[in-house]
C-alpha positions, 0 to 999 in steps of 0.5 A, spaced: 016 385 611 018 392 610 023 394 605 026 401 605 030 404 600 035 410 603 039 415 600 046 418 601 044 423 606 041 417 611 047 413 610 051 419 612 048 420 618 049 413 620 057 414 620 058 421 621 055 425 627 050 430 624 043 433 626 038 427 626 043 422 626 039 418 632 033 418 628 037 415 622 040 410 626 033 407 628 032 405 621 036 399 620 034 396 627 027 398 626 027 395 619 031 388 622 025 388 627 020 388 621 024 383 617 025 388 612 031 390 608 035 396 606 037 398 599 041 403 597 043 406 590 051 404 589 052 411 587 050 413 595 056 409 597 061 414 593 057 420 595 058 418 602 065 417 601 066 423 598 063 427 604 068 423 609 074 425 604 071 432 604 071 433 612 078 430 613 081 435 607 077 441 611 080 438 617 073 437 620 075 430 621 081 427 624 085 421 620 082 416 625 075 419 625 075 418 617 077 411 617 072 409 623 067 413 618 069 409 612 069 402 616 062 403 619 060 405 611 063 398 609 059 395 615 053 397 613 047 392 613 044 394 606 043 391 599 047 395 594 043 396 587 045 399 581 043 406 580 
């Protein structure tokens, strides 16, 4: 079993188009293929939410894009652990 801890920068790449998003998106599937689990610290969710809000506020994301990113964040198959 391969368990991994990921930080907010990886999680952000799952829900927002960023450089290296393709690489980051392979992490969940490769971890699942190895019957592993993904862990993220609880504050990483807050950090990624703030990135989404900031991009929306700066008009880099539409409301629909921001909502989609938040929805993807909520659907992320990770174990959230206290930081």
